[in-house]
Residue frames relative to the residue before (quaternion, step in Angstrom):
aa qw qx qy qz dx dy dz
M 1.0000 0.0000 0.0000 0.0000 0.00 0.00 0.00
I 0.0077 0.7859 -0.6176 0.0302 3.55 -0.96 0.91
R 0.4145 -0.7167 0.5073 0.2390 3.58 -1.00 0.82
L 0.0714 -0.7982 0.5981 -0.0079 3.55 -0.84 1.08
W 0.3460 -0.7131 0.5719 0.2114 3.56 -1.06 0.82
S 0.0952 0.7842 -0.6096 0.0656 3.57 -1.02 0.82
E 0.0917 -0.7675 0.6297 0.0783 3.53 -1.33 0.25
E 0.1358 -0.7750 0.6047 0.1234 3.56 -1.26 0.30
R 0.0839 -0.7737 0.6273 0.0283 3.53 -1.24 0.64
G 0.7894 0.3443 -0.2401 0.4479 3.53 -1.15 0.59
A 0.2924 -0.7195 0.6019 0.1860 3.51 -1.39 -0.03
G 0.5631 0.5900 -0.4436 0.3716 3.54 -1.20 0.51
A 0.8225 -0.2017 0.1573 0.5080 3.55 -1.13 -0.68
P 0.3965 -0.7362 0.4861 0.2539 3.63 -0.59 1.05
T 0.0437 -0.7978 0.5998 -0.0429 3.54 -0.89 1.04
L 0.1832 -0.7980 0.5705 0.0647 3.56 -0.60 1.19
L 0.1833 -0.7742 0.6003 0.0821 3.57 -0.74 1.12
V 0.0749 -0.8044 0.5892 -0.0130 3.57 -0.71 1.14
M 0.2798 -0.8059 0.5047 0.1326 3.56 -0.45 1.23
G 0.6038 -0.6056 0.4147 0.3109 3.54 -1.39 0.18
T 0.8156 -0.2921 0.2071 0.4545 3.50 -1.39 -0.16
A 0.8780 0.0094 -0.0377 0.4770 3.54 -0.97 1.02
T 0.5834 0.5934 -0.3546 0.4264 3.59 1.24 0.34
Q 0.4169 -0.7236 0.5018 0.2254 3.53 -0.89 0.99
S 0.7054 -0.4590 0.3400 0.4197 3.53 -1.34 0.25
V 0.6473 0.5272 -0.3277 0.4423 3.59 1.07 -0.65
G 0.4466 0.6566 -0.4603 0.3971 3.56 1.28 0.21
W 0.5746 0.5071 -0.3822 0.5164 3.56 1.29 -0.24
P 0.3979 -0.7512 0.4616 0.2536 3.63 -0.39 1.14
E 0.5782 -0.6083 0.4184 0.3472 3.55 -1.04 0.76
P 0.6339 0.5196 -0.3665 0.4403 3.67 0.90 -0.67
L 0.6257 0.5230 -0.3413 0.4675 3.60 1.07 -0.66
V 0.6645 0.4918 -0.3034 0.4739 3.58 0.90 -0.93
D 0.6438 0.5292 -0.3218 0.4493 3.58 0.92 -0.90
R 0.6582 0.5165 -0.3126 0.4499 3.59 0.93 -0.89
L 0.6482 0.5096 -0.3211 0.4658 3.58 0.99 -0.79
V 0.6447 0.5129 -0.3200 0.4678 3.58 0.97 -0.86
E 0.6587 0.5014 -0.3037 0.4717 3.58 0.94 -0.88
G 0.6831 0.4851 -0.2742 0.4721 3.57 1.17 -0.60
G 0.6328 -0.5857 0.3183 0.3940 3.56 1.25 0.27
R 0.5189 0.6287 -0.4284 0.3899 3.57 1.09 0.63
R 0.3186 -0.6699 0.6353 0.2150 3.53 -1.24 0.64
V 0.1324 -0.8520 0.5061 0.0183 3.55 -0.08 1.35
I 0.0713 -0.7749 0.6280 -0.0018 3.54 -0.85 1.09
R 0.0678 0.7775 -0.6236 0.0447 3.57 -0.86 0.93
F 0.0990 -0.8120 0.5752 -0.0015 3.55 -1.14 0.62
D 0.4606 -0.6304 0.5426 0.3097 3.52 -1.34 0.35
H 0.4569 -0.6519 0.5326 0.2875 3.56 -0.90 0.93
R 0.6142 -0.4732 0.4539 0.4391 3.53 -1.28 0.23
D 0.8150 0.2288 -0.2145 0.4872 3.57 -1.12 0.78
T 0.7038 0.3556 -0.3028 0.5352 3.60 1.18 0.46
G 0.8596 0.1897 -0.1082 0.4619 3.52 -1.31 0.42
L 0.8012 -0.2729 0.2399 0.4754 3.53 -0.94 -1.02
S 0.5043 0.6322 -0.4353 0.3955 3.58 1.25 0.15
E 0.6686 -0.5362 0.3486 0.3795 3.54 -1.28 0.41
C 0.2058 -0.7530 0.6162 0.1052 3.55 -1.13 0.77
R 0.0482 -0.7915 0.6093 0.0048 3.54 -1.08 0.78
D 0.5794 -0.5543 0.4636 0.3770 3.52 -1.32 0.28
F 0.4062 -0.7504 0.4635 0.2388 3.58 -0.54 1.17
A 0.6084 0.5796 -0.3614 0.4041 3.59 1.03 -0.69
T 0.7549 0.3501 -0.1990 0.5176 3.58 1.02 -0.76
H 0.7712 0.2047 -0.1266 0.5893 3.60 1.24 -0.41
P 0.0132 0.8276 -0.5606 0.0267 3.63 0.51 1.12
Y 0.0412 -0.7886 0.6132 0.0207 3.55 -1.22 0.50
D 0.2347 -0.7694 0.5813 0.1229 3.56 -1.30 0.21
L 0.7699 -0.3456 0.2420 0.4788 3.58 -1.29 -0.15
D 0.5919 0.5743 -0.3678 0.4295 3.59 1.04 -0.72
D 0.6772 0.4945 -0.2923 0.4597 3.58 0.89 -0.94
L 0.6497 0.5072 -0.3250 0.4636 3.59 0.98 -0.78
A 0.6329 0.5126 -0.3322 0.4758 3.58 1.08 -0.66
L 0.6441 0.5037 -0.3205 0.4782 3.59 1.01 -0.75
D 0.5755 0.5585 -0.3742 0.4657 3.60 1.14 -0.56
A 0.6513 0.5173 -0.3193 0.4542 3.58 0.94 -0.88
L 0.6373 0.5104 -0.3236 0.4781 3.59 1.02 -0.75
A 0.6299 0.5354 -0.3337 0.4530 3.58 1.03 -0.76
V 0.6205 0.5285 -0.3397 0.4694 3.58 1.08 -0.69
L 0.6406 0.5099 -0.3284 0.4709 3.59 0.94 -0.82
D 0.6414 0.5239 -0.3223 0.4585 3.56 0.97 -0.85
A 0.6642 0.5202 -0.3074 0.4402 3.58 0.93 -0.92
H 0.7202 0.3937 -0.2340 0.5211 3.58 1.15 -0.59
D 0.4478 -0.7218 0.4275 0.3094 3.59 1.30 0.27
V 0.4156 0.6846 -0.4762 0.3630 3.54 0.97 0.95
P 0.2977 -0.7832 0.5138 0.1843 3.63 -0.43 1.12
A 0.7882 -0.0556 0.0512 0.6107 3.61 1.11 -0.67
A 0.0959 -0.8124 0.5752 -0.0002 3.56 -1.06 0.78
H 0.4940 -0.5454 0.5639 0.3747 3.48 -1.41 0.17
V 0.1816 -0.8120 0.5508 0.0659 3.58 -0.52 1.18
V 0.0524 -0.7828 0.6196 -0.0250 3.55 -0.80 1.12
G 0.0348 0.8265 -0.5581 0.0648 3.58 -0.52 1.15
A 0.1981 -0.7691 0.5991 0.1018 3.55 -1.07 0.83
S 0.8450 0.0294 -0.0592 0.5307 3.57 -0.91 0.98
L 0.8095 0.0489 -0.0012 0.5851 3.64 -0.47 -1.10
G 0.6175 0.5539 -0.3391 0.4437 3.58 1.06 -0.72
G 0.6094 0.5421 -0.3479 0.4623 3.58 1.15 -0.56
A 0.6338 0.5046 -0.3239 0.4886 3.58 1.09 -0.71
I 0.6236 0.5217 -0.3353 0.4760 3.59 1.04 -0.75
G 0.6352 0.5281 -0.3228 0.4620 3.57 1.00 -0.81
Q 0.6341 0.5178 -0.3304 0.4697 3.58 0.99 -0.78
W 0.6288 0.5415 -0.3279 0.4515 3.57 0.96 -0.90
L 0.6723 0.4947 -0.2983 0.4629 3.57 0.89 -0.93
A 0.6744 0.5061 -0.3011 0.4453 3.58 0.91 -0.90
V 0.6620 0.4854 -0.2978 0.4872 3.59 1.15 -0.61
H 0.8229 0.3183 -0.1241 0.4540 3.55 0.67 -1.16
R 0.7828 0.1567 -0.1128 0.5916 3.58 1.20 -0.39
P 0.0175 -0.8542 0.5196 0.0016 3.59 0.67 1.06
D 0.5789 0.5980 -0.3709 0.4119 3.58 1.19 -0.45
R 0.6996 0.4617 -0.2631 0.4776 3.58 1.22 -0.42
V 0.6987 0.4621 -0.2463 0.4875 3.61 1.27 -0.21
L 0.2508 -0.7785 0.5625 0.1210 3.58 -0.50 1.22
S 0.7517 -0.1305 0.0879 0.6405 3.54 1.11 -0.77
L 0.2646 -0.7520 0.5846 0.1508 3.53 -1.28 0.44
T 0.0274 -0.7483 0.6625 0.0213 3.53 -1.00 0.94
A 0.0852 -0.8069 0.5845 -0.0061 3.56 -0.54 1.23
I 0.1051 -0.8325 0.5438 -0.0107 3.55 -0.51 1.26
M 0.8613 -0.0720 0.0186 0.5026 3.59 -1.00 0.97
T 0.4867 0.6507 -0.4327 0.3905 3.55 0.79 1.07
S 0.3876 -0.6941 0.5673 0.2148 3.54 -1.39 -0.10
P 0.6468 -0.4836 0.3710 0.4585 3.63 -1.11 0.29
M 0.5179 -0.6883 0.4024 0.3099 3.59 -0.77 1.01
G 0.6872 0.4781 -0.2890 0.4643 3.60 1.17 -0.44
N 0.5254 0.6314 -0.4188 0.3871 3.58 1.25 0.02
D 0.2086 -0.7578 0.6075 0.1142 3.56 -0.82 1.02
P 0.2373 -0.8188 0.5048 0.1355 3.61 -0.32 1.19
G 0.4333 0.7546 -0.4311 0.2388 3.59 1.24 -0.33
P 0.6955 0.4713 -0.3066 0.4474 3.64 0.71 -0.95
A 0.6506 0.5095 -0.3254 0.4597 3.61 0.97 -0.81
W 0.6325 0.5214 -0.3265 0.4706 3.57 1.03 -0.81
A 0.6616 0.5164 -0.3161 0.4424 3.59 0.87 -0.94
R 0.6585 0.4971 -0.3171 0.4677 3.57 0.93 -0.83
A 0.6655 0.5046 -0.3110 0.4537 3.58 0.90 -0.88
L 0.6635 0.5036 -0.3098 0.4584 3.59 0.94 -0.85
A 0.6895 0.4497 -0.2689 0.5000 3.56 1.18 -0.59
G 0.5249 -0.6621 0.3960 0.3596 3.59 1.29 0.06
R 0.5151 0.6353 -0.4179 0.3957 3.58 1.23 0.43
P 0.5421 -0.6326 0.4360 0.3403 3.63 -1.08 0.61
P 0.6215 -0.5416 0.3993 0.4012 3.61 -1.20 0.40
A 0.5026 -0.6199 0.5057 0.3276 3.56 -1.21 0.50
D 0.6471 -0.5135 0.3877 0.4090 3.57 -1.23 0.43
G 0.8341 0.2039 -0.1635 0.4858 3.55 -0.94 0.92
E 0.5315 0.6399 -0.3992 0.3855 3.57 1.27 -0.03
L 0.4753 -0.6440 0.5097 0.3156 3.56 -1.06 0.72
P 0.6030 -0.6274 0.3502 0.3465 3.59 -0.98 0.82
P 0.4779 -0.6631 0.4997 0.2866 3.58 -1.11 0.71
P 0.6698 -0.4710 0.3658 0.4424 3.59 -1.25 0.11
S 0.6474 -0.5235 0.3946 0.3886 3.53 -1.33 0.32
P 0.6440 -0.5125 0.3862 0.4165 3.60 -1.19 0.37
A 0.6265 0.5406 -0.3510 0.4383 3.62 0.99 -0.74
F 0.6732 0.4730 -0.3084 0.4774 3.58 0.95 -0.81
L 0.6423 0.5207 -0.3336 0.4529 3.60 0.96 -0.76
R 0.6071 0.5295 -0.3600 0.4706 3.59 1.09 -0.61
L 0.6273 0.5304 -0.3313 0.4642 3.58 1.07 -0.71
V 0.6168 0.5473 -0.3404 0.4517 3.59 1.07 -0.70
T 0.7396 0.4153 -0.2323 0.4759 3.57 0.91 -0.90
A 0.7852 0.1261 -0.0706 0.6021 3.60 1.19 -0.50
P 0.1727 -0.8386 0.5073 0.0982 3.61 0.36 1.23
G 0.2477 -0.7559 0.5895 0.1403 3.54 -1.12 0.75
S 0.7439 -0.3402 0.2900 0.4968 3.55 -1.20 -0.50
P 0.6695 -0.4735 0.3622 0.4431 3.62 -1.21 0.21
L 0.6384 0.5109 -0.3341 0.4688 3.58 1.03 -0.73
D 0.6126 0.5392 -0.3442 0.4642 3.59 1.03 -0.77
T 0.6411 0.5333 -0.3207 0.4492 3.58 0.99 -0.85
L 0.6761 0.4814 -0.2978 0.4716 3.58 0.87 -0.94
R 0.6444 0.5200 -0.3247 0.4571 3.59 1.00 -0.80
T 0.6636 0.4988 -0.3065 0.4658 3.60 0.94 -0.85
L 0.6584 0.5013 -0.3090 0.4689 3.57 0.95 -0.85
H 0.6011 0.5773 -0.3488 0.4287 3.57 1.09 -0.71
G 0.2996 -0.7548 0.5247 0.2554 3.57 1.03 -0.75
D 0.4813 -0.6797 0.4749 0.2843 3.58 -1.25 -0.12
G 0.4024 0.7343 -0.4627 0.2913 3.56 1.16 0.57
L 0.7762 0.1645 -0.0828 0.6029 3.58 1.21 -0.57
P 0.6219 -0.5218 0.4014 0.4241 3.62 -1.16 0.38
F 0.3640 -0.7303 0.5428 0.1987 3.57 -1.04 0.83
D 0.2763 -0.7584 0.5725 0.1438 3.56 -0.73 1.13
E 0.1934 -0.8309 0.5122 0.0989 3.56 0.17 1.30
E 0.6171 0.5546 -0.3565 0.4296 3.59 0.99 -0.71
A 0.6617 0.4905 -0.3067 0.4769 3.60 0.95 -0.85
A 0.6464 0.5149 -0.3250 0.4598 3.59 0.99 -0.78
R 0.6604 0.4940 -0.3099 0.4730 3.58 0.94 -0.83
D 0.6232 0.5403 -0.3402 0.4517 3.58 1.05 -0.74
Y 0.6385 0.5078 -0.3311 0.4742 3.60 0.99 -0.79
L 0.6719 0.5025 -0.3098 0.4473 3.58 0.83 -0.94
R 0.6343 0.5195 -0.3313 0.4669 3.59 1.03 -0.74
R 0.6812 0.4822 -0.2928 0.4666 3.57 0.84 -0.96
A 0.6484 0.5214 -0.3231 0.4510 3.57 0.96 -0.82
A 0.6493 0.5137 -0.3196 0.4609 3.58 0.99 -0.81
E 0.6606 0.5105 -0.3050 0.4583 3.58 1.01 -0.77
R 0.7382 0.4390 -0.2296 0.4580 3.58 1.05 -0.75
A 0.5895 0.6378 -0.3685 0.3314 3.59 1.10 -0.56
A 0.3470 -0.7321 0.5512 0.1993 3.56 -0.68 1.11
D 0.7783 -0.0326 0.0484 0.6252 3.60 1.07 -0.79
P 0.2818 -0.8153 0.4753 0.1731 3.62 0.10 1.24
A 0.6560 0.5364 -0.3244 0.4204 3.60 0.99 -0.75
A 0.5846 0.6253 -0.3715 0.3595 3.59 1.11 -0.60
A 0.5666 0.6237 -0.3886 0.3727 3.60 1.11 -0.58
A 0.5625 0.6068 -0.3865 0.4074 3.60 1.16 -0.46
N 0.5328 0.6358 -0.4063 0.3832 3.59 1.20 -0.35
H 0.5525 0.6125 -0.4033 0.3962 3.60 1.14 -0.43
D 0.6167 0.5326 -0.3529 0.4598 3.58 1.06 -0.65
L 0.6429 0.5089 -0.3169 0.4767 3.58 1.04 -0.78
A 0.6496 0.5156 -0.3150 0.4615 3.57 0.97 -0.84
G 0.6565 0.5393 -0.3087 0.4275 3.56 1.02 -0.82
R 0.6681 0.4955 -0.2982 0.4681 3.59 1.20 -0.41
R 0.5876 0.5511 -0.3712 0.4618 3.57 1.30 -0.01
W 0.1609 -0.8187 0.5497 0.0401 3.56 -0.71 1.14
T 0.0843 -0.7875 0.6104 0.0088 3.54 -1.04 0.89
D 0.6396 -0.5161 0.3928 0.4126 3.56 -1.24 0.34
A 0.6189 0.5596 -0.3473 0.4280 3.59 1.04 -0.76
R 0.6574 0.5128 -0.3103 0.4568 3.58 1.04 -0.72
R 0.6938 0.4684 -0.2671 0.4773 3.58 1.16 -0.60
A 0.4058 0.7340 -0.4672 0.2800 3.60 1.26 -0.04
P 0.5437 -0.6442 0.4201 0.3361 3.62 -0.98 0.73
L 0.4340 -0.7066 0.5058 0.2376 3.54 -1.06 0.82
T 0.4884 0.6871 -0.4169 0.3399 3.59 1.27 -0.18
T 0.6243 0.5513 -0.3456 0.4323 3.59 1.21 -0.31
I 0.4936 0.6701 -0.4367 0.3415 3.62 1.22 -0.20
T 0.1420 -0.8041 0.5756 0.0443 3.55 -0.85 1.04
A 0.5223 0.6409 -0.4199 0.3743 3.61 1.20 -0.31
P 0.5390 -0.5843 0.4788 0.3726 3.62 -1.04 0.67
T 0.0832 -0.8440 0.5292 -0.0253 3.56 -0.59 1.16
L 0.0785 -0.7554 0.6501 0.0251 3.50 -1.07 0.93
V 0.1565 -0.7615 0.6245 0.0748 3.55 -0.91 0.99
I 0.0972 -0.7845 0.6121 0.0222 3.58 -0.68 1.15
H 0.0861 0.8103 -0.5710 0.1003 3.57 -0.67 1.06
G 0.4191 -0.7060 0.5173 0.2415 3.53 -1.12 0.70
S 0.4972 -0.6644 0.4705 0.3001 3.54 -1.04 0.76
A 0.7547 0.3402 -0.1827 0.5303 3.59 1.24 -0.44
D 0.2621 0.7808 -0.5275 0.2084 3.60 1.09 0.64
P 0.2612 -0.8048 0.5103 0.1540 3.63 -0.52 1.10
L 0.6532 0.5018 -0.3210 0.4675 3.61 1.18 -0.38
F 0.7679 0.0709 -0.0230 0.6362 3.56 0.91 -0.99
P 0.2671 -0.7788 0.5442 0.1612 3.62 -0.05 1.21
P 0.7363 -0.4895 0.2404 0.4005 3.59 -1.16 0.59
G 0.5490 0.6306 -0.3962 0.3794 3.60 1.12 -0.51
H 0.6049 0.5624 -0.3581 0.4353 3.58 1.12 -0.59
G 0.6689 0.4871 -0.3007 0.4743 3.58 0.91 -0.87
A 0.6461 0.5182 -0.3197 0.4602 3.57 0.98 -0.84
A 0.6498 0.5163 -0.3162 0.4596 3.57 0.98 -0.84
L 0.6461 0.5222 -0.3201 0.4555 3.57 0.97 -0.86
A 0.6730 0.4943 -0.3018 0.4600 3.59 0.84 -0.95
A 0.6517 0.5271 -0.3180 0.4430 3.59 1.02 -0.74
L 0.6833 0.5069 -0.2860 0.4409 3.59 1.10 -0.62
I 0.7078 0.4311 -0.2501 0.5006 3.60 1.16 -0.52
P 0.4543 -0.7115 0.4541 0.2848 3.61 -0.56 1.08
G 0.8542 0.1438 -0.1253 0.4838 3.55 -0.87 1.00
A 0.4261 0.7169 -0.4689 0.2910 3.61 1.21 0.02
R 0.2701 -0.7342 0.6012 0.1627 3.54 -1.20 0.69
L 0.2317 -0.7632 0.5906 0.1222 3.56 -1.06 0.80
S 0.0513 -0.7750 0.6298 0.0106 3.56 -0.86 1.03
V 0.1370 -0.7935 0.5909 0.0490 3.58 -0.48 1.20
V 0.2248 -0.7779 0.5774 0.1043 3.55 -0.69 1.15
D 0.4067 -0.7465 0.4748 0.2277 3.56 -0.49 1.20
G 0.8388 0.1982 -0.1734 0.4765 3.55 -0.88 1.05
M 0.5458 0.6259 -0.4082 0.3791 3.60 1.17 -0.35
G 0.2586 -0.7578 0.5809 0.1464 3.53 -1.08 0.82
H 0.6907 -0.4057 0.3496 0.4859 3.55 -0.96 -0.91
G 0.6952 0.3730 -0.2892 0.5422 3.55 0.39 1.25
F 0.4686 -0.6897 0.4950 0.2443 3.52 -1.36 0.16
Y 0.4880 0.7198 -0.3957 0.2951 3.61 1.25 0.18
A 0.4892 0.5758 -0.5105 0.4105 3.52 0.47 1.29
P 0.5712 -0.6068 0.4134 0.3669 3.62 -0.94 0.77
G 0.8331 0.1935 -0.1668 0.4905 3.57 -0.83 1.04
L 0.5298 0.6641 -0.4034 0.3399 3.58 1.21 -0.35
P 0.6356 0.5270 -0.3663 0.4291 3.68 0.83 -0.75
E 0.6644 0.4936 -0.3088 0.4686 3.59 0.95 -0.85
R 0.6393 0.5287 -0.3309 0.4497 3.59 1.00 -0.79
V 0.6597 0.4897 -0.3081 0.4797 3.59 0.96 -0.84
A 0.6251 0.5397 -0.3368 0.4522 3.59 1.00 -0.80
D 0.6437 0.5225 -0.3263 0.4542 3.58 0.96 -0.81
L 0.6347 0.5127 -0.3271 0.4767 3.59 1.04 -0.73
I 0.6292 0.5315 -0.3359 0.4569 3.58 0.98 -0.82
L 0.6759 0.5062 -0.2950 0.4471 3.56 0.92 -0.92
E 0.6403 0.5329 -0.3261 0.4469 3.58 1.17 -0.48
N 0.5220 0.6364 -0.4302 0.3707 3.59 1.18 -0.39
P 0.5813 -0.6328 0.3743 0.3488 3.60 -0.85 0.94
R 0.2551 -0.7461 0.5988 0.1407 3.52 -1.16 0.74
R 0.3012 -0.7138 0.5954 0.2127 3.52 -1.31 0.39
């Protein structure tokens, strides 16, 4: 048992927002949440374990993986008395959404996967080749951009990280990025614990390798044309693996929501995903 912080706003179709690696619930921009609420959604968001106001533990003695993070999401739905929800996941949250749609289809009304990759794709070999200056292997999904790889080898400030992930396809809303970093710092019970998500992401299970062809939930894949972490090929590959999935490529969008008007645009796409 682990304690998780969550909140809900609005009324109507329940919609679970699942954030990415090491990112708190407030990583979902307020304009995006507001737009969903105005569109008739009951929006639920939560802090993953080891982030924000949720419980933190020592990873060495309490290791976990994607399966556990997906079960956390189900626990949040249970706590809010929601039998099934429209699941919206960004980055790691998109992989969690895929896991839920495969293994607990009864809990997923629809799936929206944003700036993510197939949950069974192991990016490690592609990253290693790119860092060594070698070309991708045949059939391999593309590695991150050179700018992001430079950040891996020479980390900068948190703002530098958000700016690099944003890419250079759209204007960078530095004020919004700084506001997130401020709020995250104020809310973090143990800021260092969020690094455990990287360790969890390297743990592989049979459930994570399950085929995505079994997904029956109406699925929308939203991907940026300028994503430096998961180049567009990742979104295209994901949409191709899920029967009936639609792919919406947002021109200029990178790996984040820090561009003027972008949160509202993404929210509008989410609202267009079919409902049951």
